[in-house]
C-alpha positions as a Markdown table, in Angstrom:
| # | Residue | x | y | z |
|---|---|---|---|---|
| 1 | Met | -12.9 | 35.8 | 8.9 |
| 2 | Gln | -14.3 | 32.3 | 9.4 |
| 3 | Lys | -12.3 | 29.7 | 7.6 |
| 4 | Asn | -14.3 | 26.9 | 5.9 |
| 5 | Lys | -11.5 | 24.6 | 4.7 |
| 6 | Arg | -10.9 | 21.5 | 6.7 |
| 7 | Phe | -8.7 | 18.4 | 6.5 |
| 8 | Asn | -10.5 | 15.4 | 4.9 |
| 9 | Ile | -10.2 | 11.7 | 5.5 |
| 10 | Thr | -13.4 | 10.5 | 3.6 |
| 11 | Gly | -14.2 | 10.5 | -0.1 |
| 12 | Ile | -12.8 | 13.0 | -2.6 |
| 13 | Cys | -10.6 | 15.9 | -1.6 |
| 14 | Val | -11.7 | 19.0 | -3.3 |
| 15 | Pro | -9.5 | 22.1 | -3.7 |
| 16 | Gly | -11.2 | 25.1 | -2.2 |
| 17 | Ile | -13.0 | 22.9 | 0.4 |
| 18 | His | -10.2 | 20.8 | 1.8 |
| 19 | Tyr | -6.6 | 21.4 | 2.9 |
| 20 | Met | -4.8 | 19.0 | 0.6 |
| 21 | Val | -1.4 | 18.1 | -0.8 |
| 22 | Asp | -0.9 | 19.3 | -4.4 |
| 23 | Ile | -1.0 | 16.1 | -6.5 |
| 24 | Ser | -0.8 | 17.9 | -9.9 |
| 25 | Thr | 2.8 | 16.5 | -10.5 |
| 26 | Ala | 1.5 | 12.9 | -10.2 |
| 27 | Val | -1.5 | 13.7 | -12.4 |
| 28 | Asp | 0.7 | 15.3 | -15.0 |
| 29 | Glu | 3.0 | 12.2 | -14.9 |
| 30 | Ile | 0.0 | 9.9 | -15.5 |
| 31 | Val | -1.1 | 12.0 | -18.5 |
| 32 | Arg | 2.3 | 12.3 | -20.0 |
| 33 | Asn | 3.6 | 8.7 | -19.5 |
| 34 | Tyr | 0.4 | 6.7 | -19.8 |
| 35 | Val | -2.6 | 8.5 | -21.4 |
| 36 | Glu | -0.8 | 10.4 | -24.1 |
| 37 | Asn | 0.9 | 7.1 | -25.2 |
| 38 | Gly | -2.4 | 5.3 | -25.4 |
| 39 | Glu | -1.7 | 2.9 | -22.5 |
| 40 | Tyr | -4.2 | 0.7 | -20.7 |
| 41 | Phe | -3.3 | 0.5 | -17.0 |
| 42 | Thr | -4.6 | 0.1 | -13.5 |
| 43 | Ile | -4.1 | 2.6 | -10.7 |
| 44 | Asn | -3.8 | 0.0 | -8.1 |
| 45 | Arg | -3.0 | 1.4 | -4.7 |
| 46 | Ala | -3.9 | 0.5 | -1.1 |
| 47 | Arg | -7.2 | 1.5 | 0.5 |
| 48 | Gln | -7.5 | 5.3 | 1.2 |
| 49 | Phe | -4.4 | 6.1 | -0.8 |
| 50 | Gly | -6.0 | 8.9 | -2.8 |
| 51 | Lys | -7.1 | 7.0 | -5.8 |
| 52 | Thr | -10.5 | 8.6 | -6.2 |
| 53 | Thr | -9.2 | 12.1 | -5.7 |
| 54 | Thr | -6.5 | 11.4 | -8.3 |
| 55 | Ile | -9.1 | 10.1 | -10.7 |
| 56 | Glu | -11.2 | 13.2 | -10.3 |
| 57 | Gln | -8.3 | 15.5 | -11.0 |
| 58 | Leu | -7.2 | 13.4 | -13.9 |
| 59 | Tyr | -10.7 | 13.6 | -15.3 |
| 60 | Val | -10.6 | 17.4 | -15.1 |
| 61 | Lys | -7.3 | 17.6 | -16.8 |
| 62 | Leu | -8.0 | 15.1 | -19.5 |
| 63 | Arg | -11.2 | 16.8 | -20.6 |
| 64 | Gln | -9.2 | 19.6 | -22.2 |
| 65 | Asp | -8.0 | 17.2 | -24.9 |
| 66 | Tyr | -10.1 | 14.1 | -24.8 |
| 67 | Ile | -13.6 | 12.8 | -24.5 |
| 68 | Val | -13.5 | 11.2 | -21.0 |
| 69 | Cys | -16.0 | 8.6 | -19.9 |
| 70 | Ser | -15.4 | 8.3 | -16.2 |
| 71 | Ile | -17.7 | 5.9 | -14.4 |
| 72 | Ser | -17.6 | 3.9 | -11.1 |
| 73 | Phe | -18.6 | 0.3 | -10.2 |
| 74 | Glu | -19.3 | 1.4 | -6.6 |
| 75 | Ser | -23.0 | 0.5 | -6.7 |
| 76 | Ala | -23.1 | -1.8 | -9.7 |
| 77 | Asp | -24.1 | -5.2 | -8.3 |
| 78 | Asp | -27.2 | -5.5 | -10.4 |
| 79 | Cys | -25.0 | -5.1 | -13.6 |
| 80 | Phe | -23.4 | -8.4 | -13.1 |
| 81 | Ala | -26.4 | -10.8 | -13.2 |
| 82 | Ser | -25.7 | -11.7 | -16.9 |
| 83 | Leu | -23.6 | -10.5 | -19.9 |
| 84 | Tyr | -26.7 | -8.6 | -21.1 |
| 85 | Thr | -27.3 | -6.8 | -17.8 |
| 86 | Phe | -23.6 | -5.9 | -17.8 |
| 87 | Ala | -23.5 | -4.6 | -21.4 |
| 88 | Gln | -26.7 | -2.6 | -20.7 |
| 89 | Gly | -25.5 | -1.3 | -17.3 |
| 90 | Phe | -22.2 | -0.2 | -18.7 |
| 91 | Ser | -23.9 | 1.5 | -21.6 |
| 92 | Asn | -26.2 | 3.4 | -19.2 |
| 93 | Lys | -23.3 | 4.5 | -17.0 |
| 94 | Val | -21.4 | 5.9 | -20.0 |
| 95 | Ala | -24.5 | 7.5 | -21.4 |
| 96 | Leu | -24.8 | 9.6 | -18.2 |
| 97 | Val | -21.5 | 11.3 | -18.7 |
| 98 | Leu | -21.7 | 12.0 | -22.4 |
| 99 | Asp | -23.4 | 15.4 | -21.9 |
| 100 | Glu | -20.4 | 16.6 | -19.8 |
| 101 | Asn | -18.2 | 16.0 | -22.8 |
| 102 | Met | -20.1 | 17.8 | -25.5 |
| 103 | Val | -20.3 | 14.7 | -27.7 |
| 104 | Ser | -21.9 | 15.0 | -31.1 |
| 105 | Arg | -25.5 | 14.0 | -31.5 |
| 106 | Glu | -24.4 | 11.3 | -33.9 |
| 107 | Ala | -22.1 | 9.8 | -31.4 |
| 108 | Val | -24.8 | 10.0 | -28.6 |
| 109 | Asn | -27.4 | 8.3 | -30.9 |
| 110 | Ile | -24.9 | 5.5 | -31.6 |
| 111 | Trp | -24.2 | 5.0 | -27.9 |
| 112 | Glu | -28.0 | 4.9 | -27.1 |
| 113 | Glu | -28.7 | 2.1 | -29.6 |
| 114 | Pro | -30.1 | -0.9 | -27.7 |
| 115 | Val | -27.9 | -3.8 | -26.7 |
| 116 | Ser | -28.7 | -7.1 | -28.2 |
| 117 | Arg | -30.0 | -9.6 | -25.7 |
| 118 | Asp | -28.8 | -12.6 | -27.7 |
| 119 | Leu | -25.3 | -11.3 | -28.3 |
| 120 | Pro | -24.6 | -8.6 | -25.7 |
| 121 | Ile | -20.8 | -8.6 | -25.8 |
| 122 | Asp | -20.7 | -8.6 | -29.6 |
| 123 | Ser | -23.3 | -5.8 | -29.6 |
| 124 | Leu | -21.2 | -3.8 | -27.1 |
| 125 | Asn | -18.1 | -4.4 | -29.3 |
| 126 | Arg | -19.7 | -2.9 | -32.3 |
| 127 | Lys | -21.2 | 0.0 | -30.3 |
| 128 | Ile | -17.7 | 1.0 | -29.0 |
| 129 | Thr | -16.2 | 0.9 | -32.4 |
| 130 | Lys | -18.9 | 3.0 | -34.0 |
| 131 | Phe | -19.0 | 5.4 | -31.1 |
| 132 | Cys | -15.2 | 6.0 | -31.1 |
| 133 | Lys | -15.3 | 6.6 | -34.9 |
| 134 | Ala | -18.1 | 9.1 | -34.6 |
| 135 | Cys | -16.6 | 11.1 | -31.7 |
| 136 | Gly | -13.9 | 12.9 | -33.7 |
| 137 | Arg | -11.6 | 13.0 | -30.7 |
| 138 | Arg | -9.8 | 10.3 | -28.7 |
| 139 | Val | -11.9 | 8.7 | -26.0 |
| 140 | Val | -10.5 | 7.8 | -22.6 |
| 141 | Leu | -12.4 | 5.3 | -20.4 |
| 142 | Ile | -12.0 | 5.5 | -16.6 |
| 143 | Ile | -13.5 | 2.9 | -14.3 |
| 144 | Asp | -13.2 | 3.5 | -10.6 |
| 145 | Glu | -13.9 | 1.0 | -7.8 |
| 146 | Val | -13.2 | -2.0 | -10.0 |
| 147 | Asp | -12.7 | -4.2 | -6.9 |
| 148 | Lys | -16.4 | -4.2 | -6.5 |
| 149 | Ser | -16.7 | -6.5 | -9.5 |
| 150 | Ser | -13.2 | -8.1 | -9.5 |
| 151 | Asn | -14.4 | -11.5 | -8.5 |
| 152 | Asn | -16.9 | -11.7 | -11.3 |
| 153 | Gln | -16.3 | -13.7 | -14.5 |
| 154 | Ile | -18.5 | -11.3 | -16.5 |
| 155 | Phe | -16.2 | -8.4 | -15.7 |
| 156 | Leu | -13.2 | -10.5 | -16.8 |
| 157 | Ser | -15.0 | -11.2 | -20.0 |
| 158 | Phe | -15.4 | -7.5 | -20.5 |
| 159 | Leu | -11.7 | -7.0 | -19.9 |
| 160 | Gly | -11.1 | -9.6 | -22.5 |
| 161 | Leu | -13.1 | -7.6 | -25.0 |
| 162 | Leu | -11.1 | -4.5 | -24.2 |
| 163 | Arg | -7.9 | -6.4 | -24.7 |
| 164 | Glu | -9.1 | -7.8 | -28.1 |
| 165 | Lys | -10.1 | -4.3 | -29.3 |
| 166 | Tyr | -6.8 | -2.8 | -28.0 |
| 167 | Leu | -4.8 | -5.3 | -30.1 |
| 168 | Ala | -7.0 | -4.8 | -33.1 |
| 169 | Gln | -6.7 | -1.0 | -32.9 |
| 170 | Ala | -2.9 | -1.3 | -32.7 |
| 171 | Ala | -3.0 | -3.4 | -35.9 |
| 172 | Gly | -5.2 | -0.8 | -37.6 |
| 173 | Arg | -8.2 | -3.1 | -37.8 |
| 174 | Asp | -10.5 | -1.5 | -35.2 |
| 175 | Arg | -11.3 | 1.7 | -33.3 |
| 176 | Thr | -11.8 | 1.7 | -29.6 |
| 177 | Phe | -10.9 | 3.7 | -26.5 |
| 178 | Trp | -7.6 | 5.4 | -26.8 |
| 179 | Ser | -6.7 | 4.7 | -23.1 |
| 180 | Val | -8.4 | 2.7 | -20.4 |
| 181 | Ile | -7.8 | 3.4 | -16.7 |
| 182 | Leu | -9.0 | 1.1 | -14.0 |
| 183 | Ala | -8.7 | 2.1 | -10.4 |
| 184 | Gly | -8.8 | -0.2 | -7.3 |
| 185 | Val | -6.7 | -2.0 | -4.7 |
| 186 | Tyr | -6.1 | -5.1 | -6.8 |
| 187 | Asp | -4.1 | -5.2 | -10.0 |
| 188 | Ile | -5.4 | -7.5 | -12.6 |
| 189 | Lys | -3.0 | -10.4 | -11.7 |
| 190 | Asn | -4.5 | -10.2 | -8.2 |
| 191 | Leu | -8.1 | -10.2 | -9.5 |
| 192 | Lys | -7.4 | -13.7 | -10.8 |
| 193 | Leu | -5.8 | -14.5 | -7.4 |
| 194 | Lys | -9.0 | -13.5 | -5.7 |
| 195 | Met | -11.1 | -15.6 | -8.0 |
| 196 | His | -9.2 | -18.9 | -8.0 |
| 197 | Pro | -7.0 | -19.2 | -4.9 |
| 198 | Gly | -4.7 | -22.2 | -5.1 |
| 199 | Glu | -4.9 | -22.6 | -8.9 |
| 200 | Glu | -1.9 | -22.3 | -11.2 |
| 201 | Ser | -4.1 | -20.4 | -13.8 |
| 202 | Lys | -4.6 | -17.5 | -11.3 |
| 203 | Tyr | -1.8 | -15.6 | -12.9 |
| 204 | Asn | -3.2 | -15.7 | -16.4 |
| 205 | Ser | -4.9 | -12.4 | -17.1 |
| 206 | Pro | -7.1 | -10.9 | -19.7 |
| 207 | Trp | -5.3 | -7.6 | -18.8 |
| 208 | Asn | -1.8 | -8.6 | -19.8 |
| 209 | Ile | -1.7 | -5.7 | -22.2 |
| 210 | Ala | -1.7 | -3.3 | -19.3 |
| 211 | Ser | 1.4 | -1.2 | -18.5 |
| 212 | Asp | 2.8 | -1.4 | -15.0 |
| 213 | Phe | 1.7 | 1.7 | -13.0 |
| 214 | Thr | 4.8 | 3.1 | -11.2 |
| 215 | Val | 3.7 | 6.7 | -10.3 |
| 216 | Asp | 4.5 | 7.5 | -6.7 |
| 217 | Met | 1.2 | 8.6 | -5.1 |
| 218 | Ser | 2.5 | 9.0 | -1.5 |
| 219 | Phe | 3.0 | 12.5 | -0.1 |
| 220 | Ser | 6.5 | 13.9 | 0.2 |
| 221 | Lys | 7.7 | 16.0 | 3.0 |
| 222 | Asn | 7.7 | 19.0 | 0.8 |
| 223 | Gly | 4.1 | 18.2 | -0.3 |
| 224 | Ile | 3.0 | 18.0 | 3.4 |
| 225 | Ala | 4.8 | 21.2 | 4.1 |
| 226 | Ser | 2.9 | 23.0 | 1.3 |
| 227 | Met | -0.4 | 21.9 | 2.7 |
| 228 | Leu | 0.6 | 23.1 | 6.2 |
| 229 | Leu | 1.7 | 26.4 | 4.7 |
| 230 | Glu | -1.8 | 26.9 | 3.3 |
| 231 | Tyr | -3.3 | 26.2 | 6.7 |
| 232 | Glu | -0.8 | 28.5 | 8.4 |
| 233 | Gln | -1.7 | 31.3 | 6.1 |
| 234 | Asp | -5.3 | 31.0 | 7.3 |
| 235 | Tyr | -4.7 | 30.5 | 11.1 |
| 236 | His | -1.2 | 32.0 | 11.8 |
| 237 | Thr | -0.4 | 29.5 | 14.5 |
| 238 | Gly | 3.3 | 30.2 | 14.4 |
| 239 | Met | 4.2 | 26.5 | 13.8 |
| 240 | Asp | 7.5 | 25.5 | 12.4 |
| 241 | Ile | 6.2 | 24.1 | 9.1 |
| 242 | Asp | 9.3 | 22.2 | 8.1 |
| 243 | Glu | 9.6 | 20.6 | 11.6 |
| 244 | Ile | 5.9 | 19.5 | 11.6 |
| 245 | Ala | 6.1 | 18.2 | 8.1 |
| 246 | Glu | 9.1 | 16.2 | 9.0 |
| 247 | Ala | 7.5 | 14.8 | 12.1 |
| 248 | Ile | 4.3 | 13.8 | 10.2 |
| 249 | Tyr | 6.3 | 12.2 | 7.4 |
| 250 | Ser | 8.5 | 10.3 | 9.9 |
| 251 | Tyr | 5.4 | 8.5 | 11.2 |
| 252 | Thr | 3.4 | 8.0 | 8.0 |
| 253 | Lys | 6.0 | 7.8 | 5.2 |
| 254 | Gly | 3.5 | 9.9 | 3.3 |
| 255 | Tyr | 0.5 | 7.5 | 3.4 |
| 256 | Pro | -2.3 | 10.0 | 2.4 |
| 257 | Tyr | -4.9 | 8.8 | 4.9 |
| 258 | Leu | -2.5 | 8.8 | 7.8 |
| 259 | Val | -1.2 | 12.3 | 6.9 |
| 260 | Ser | -4.7 | 13.7 | 6.7 |
| 261 | Tyr | -5.9 | 11.9 | 9.8 |
| 262 | Ile | -3.1 | 13.4 | 12.0 |
| 263 | Cys | -3.7 | 16.9 | 10.7 |
| 264 | Lys | -7.5 | 16.6 | 11.2 |
| 265 | Lys | -7.0 | 15.2 | 14.7 |
| 266 | Ile | -4.7 | 18.1 | 15.6 |
| 267 | Asp | -7.0 | 20.7 | 14.0 |
| 268 | Glu | -10.4 | 19.6 | 15.2 |
| 269 | Thr | -10.3 | 17.4 | 18.4 |
| 270 | Met | -7.2 | 18.1 | 20.5 |
| 271 | Thr | -7.4 | 21.7 | 21.5 |
| 272 | Gly | -8.7 | 23.0 | 24.8 |
| 273 | Asn | -6.9 | 20.8 | 27.4 |
| 274 | Glu | -4.1 | 21.7 | 29.7 |
| 275 | Asp | -1.4 | 20.1 | 27.5 |
| 276 | Phe | -2.6 | 21.9 | 24.3 |
| 277 | Pro | -4.5 | 25.0 | 25.3 |
| 278 | Asp | -4.2 | 26.7 | 21.9 |
| 279 | Arg | -3.4 | 26.1 | 18.2 |
| 280 | Lys | 0.2 | 27.0 | 18.6 |
| 281 | Ser | 0.8 | 24.4 | 21.2 |
| 282 | Leu | -1.0 | 21.8 | 19.1 |
| 283 | Trp | 1.0 | 22.3 | 16.0 |
| 284 | Ser | 4.2 | 21.0 | 17.6 |
| 285 | Lys | 6.1 | 17.7 | 17.6 |
| 286 | Ala | 4.4 | 16.9 | 20.9 |
| 287 | Gly | 1.0 | 17.6 | 19.2 |
| 288 | Val | 1.9 | 15.3 | 16.3 |
| 289 | Leu | 2.9 | 12.5 | 18.7 |
| 290 | Asn | -0.3 | 12.9 | 20.6 |
| 291 | Ala | -2.4 | 12.6 | 17.4 |
| 292 | Val | -0.3 | 9.5 | 16.4 |
| 293 | Arg | -1.0 | 7.9 | 19.7 |
| 294 | Gln | -4.7 | 8.5 | 19.3 |
| 295 | Leu | -4.6 | 7.1 | 15.8 |
| 296 | Ile | -2.8 | 3.9 | 16.9 |
| 297 | Lys | -5.1 | 3.3 | 19.8 |
| 298 | Gly | -8.4 | 4.4 | 18.3 |
| 299 | Pro | -10.6 | 2.5 | 15.8 |
| 300 | Asn | -10.6 | 3.6 | 12.2 |
| 301 | Ala | -11.6 | 2.1 | 8.8 |
| 302 | Leu | -8.0 | 1.7 | 7.6 |
| 303 | Tyr | -7.0 | -0.3 | 10.7 |
| 304 | Asp | -10.1 | -2.5 | 10.3 |
| 305 | Asp | -9.3 | -3.2 | 6.7 |
| 306 | Met | -5.6 | -4.0 | 7.5 |
| 307 | Ile | -6.6 | -6.5 | 10.2 |
| 308 | Lys | -9.1 | -8.1 | 7.9 |
| 309 | His | -6.5 | -8.7 | 5.2 |
| 310 | Val | -3.9 | -9.9 | 7.7 |
| 311 | Glu | -6.3 | -12.6 | 8.8 |
| 312 | Glu | -7.3 | -13.4 | 5.2 |
| 313 | Tyr | -3.7 | -14.3 | 4.2 |
| 314 | Pro | -1.9 | -16.5 | 6.7 |
| 315 | Glu | 1.4 | -16.3 | 4.8 |
| 316 | Leu | 1.3 | -12.5 | 5.1 |
| 317 | Arg | 0.5 | -12.7 | 8.8 |
| 318 | Glu | 3.4 | -15.0 | 9.4 |
| 319 | Met | 5.8 | -12.7 | 7.6 |
| 320 | Leu | 4.6 | -9.7 | 9.5 |
| 321 | Glu | 4.9 | -11.5 | 12.9 |
| 322 | Asn | 8.4 | -12.7 | 12.1 |
| 323 | Ile | 9.5 | -9.2 | 11.0 |
| 324 | Leu | 8.0 | -7.5 | 14.1 |
| 325 | Phe | 8.8 | -10.0 | 16.8 |
| 326 | Ala | 11.9 | -12.0 | 15.6 |
| 327 | Gly | 13.6 | -9.3 | 13.5 |
| 328 | Gln | 13.7 | -11.7 | 10.6 |
| 329 | Glu | 14.8 | -10.3 | 7.3 |
| 330 | Tyr | 13.2 | -11.3 | 4.0 |
| 331 | Pro | 14.5 | -10.3 | 0.6 |
| 332 | Tyr | 12.1 | -8.1 | -1.3 |
| 333 | His | 10.8 | -10.0 | -4.3 |
| 334 | Glu | 7.4 | -9.1 | -5.6 |
| 335 | Tyr | 6.9 | -12.5 | -7.1 |
| 336 | Asp | 6.9 | -13.9 | -3.6 |
| 337 | Lys | 3.1 | -14.2 | -2.8 |
| 338 | Pro | 3.1 | -12.6 | 0.7 |
| 339 | Val | 5.3 | -9.7 | -0.4 |
| 340 | Ser | 3.1 | -9.1 | -3.4 |
| 341 | Ile | 0.0 | -9.1 | -1.3 |
| 342 | Gly | 1.5 | -6.9 | 1.4 |
| 343 | Lys | 2.7 | -4.4 | -1.1 |
| 344 | Met | -0.8 | -4.3 | -2.8 |
| 345 | Phe | -2.5 | -3.6 | 0.5 |
| 346 | Gly | 0.1 | -1.0 | 1.5 |
| 347 | Phe | 1.5 | -2.9 | 4.5 |
| 348 | Leu | 5.0 | -3.7 | 3.0 |
| 349 | Val | 7.7 | -1.7 | 1.2 |
| 350 | Asn | 11.1 | -2.3 | -0.2 |
| 351 | Asn | 13.7 | -1.1 | 2.2 |
| 352 | Asp | 17.2 | -1.4 | 0.6 |
| 353 | Gly | 16.3 | -4.8 | -0.8 |
| 354 | Asn | 14.6 | -6.2 | 2.3 |
| 355 | Val | 10.9 | -6.3 | 3.2 |
| 356 | Ala | 9.8 | -3.7 | 5.8 |
| 357 | Val | 6.5 | -2.6 | 7.3 |
| 358 | Ala | 5.4 | 0.5 | 5.4 |
| 359 | Asn | 5.5 | 3.0 | 8.3 |
| 360 | Arg | 5.8 | 3.4 | 12.0 |
| 361 | Ile | 2.1 | 3.6 | 12.6 |
| 362 | Phe | 1.4 | 0.3 | 10.9 |
| 363 | Glu | 4.3 | -1.2 | 12.8 |
| 364 | Ser | 2.7 | -0.1 | 16.1 |
| 365 | Gln | -0.8 | -1.2 | 15.2 |
| 366 | Leu | 0.2 | -4.6 | 14.0 |
| 367 | Tyr | 2.5 | -5.2 | 16.9 |
| 368 | Asp | -0.2 | -4.3 | 19.4 |
| 369 | Tyr | -2.7 | -6.5 | 17.6 |
| 370 | Phe | -0.5 | -9.6 | 17.5 |
| 371 | Leu | 0.6 | -9.0 | 21.1 |
| 372 | Ala | -3.0 | -8.7 | 22.3 |
| 373 | Gln | -4.0 | -11.9 | 20.4 |
| 374 | Glu | -1.1 | -13.8 | 22.0 |
| 375 | Thr | -2.0 | -12.5 | 25.5 |
| 376 | Arg | -5.6 | -13.6 | 25.1 |
| 377 | Lys | -4.4 | -17.0 | 23.9 |
| 378 | Asn | -2.2 | -17.5 | 26.9 |
| 379 | Glu | -4.9 | -16.4 | 29.3 |
| 380 | Ala | -7.2 | -19.0 | 27.8 |
| 381 | Ile | -4.7 | -21.7 | 28.4 |
| 382 | Tyr | -4.3 | -20.8 | 32.1 |
């Protein structure tokens, strides 16, 4: 029987189409500790860390008990020309998802009321209040890809509106979204950091009502093993599942993209040579190492993104070079700017109170990059 499932490293992972780690425990934790308590928060994790897949599964789960307006700012540049275009664009995006929630006709009619050109934010304010009152159930707003608009003052004005309404609702003076979930790489403090580098006011945020997001979204060894078990049930390779899961975890520390990349490389591109003539030989510690080597040496979007950020932030680069080449130790304090930035981008972690590079793959990629740059610099001198 032909197997249609595959490992996925682009876009949303879909059960039934892709081999994937079960993230239901993380989704349940988000619902239990954040949404049910009416929290506003940001799922801010590094690039290709499974945010959009988590958002999709969160959406499916929340629809059982809430009206869920899940939108994305992925292609929303034209919404940020003015306060009016933002209010109208936001209204249009939410309107598209109302049918999926079986919202009452009264609530739909309220949401479809035109936005005032003269007072667009005030108009949106009143629309949100009337809509949430008319829905009869609590409304959760999810906005994915907020980084696309994070350097825009109009978006920060919108966050200010949400903050104002959140506080008014807590005081019993307004009705608004029960919970608001933003998803992106940057947390709100770092949105300000992007906008005004070098200014003291960069740490003032319209999102200071948001709860810290502490859910672990990395893959555990057991989670990787459960994904490999599903694969093994399809292909009967004879692999030692626990051994392979341990090997993959040792290189990746559970970074979702890296885990999936290694599995995809083994499954799709490495078979058929004398070293790995069949699937059984591929799914071995030697096969994992071969895939890791290809990942380190070959181009990929995550590597390109990592290098871009290293060059954008000289303090982060200096810290990484000192760790990798001089063995220097830095105490892990997230209020330290390079530590905060490195954590945000997924490069740095807390290792027993000291700063460490997040995994062995990143260590090798950064080491090779810095070494190649130094070599070219020396060649240019001579």
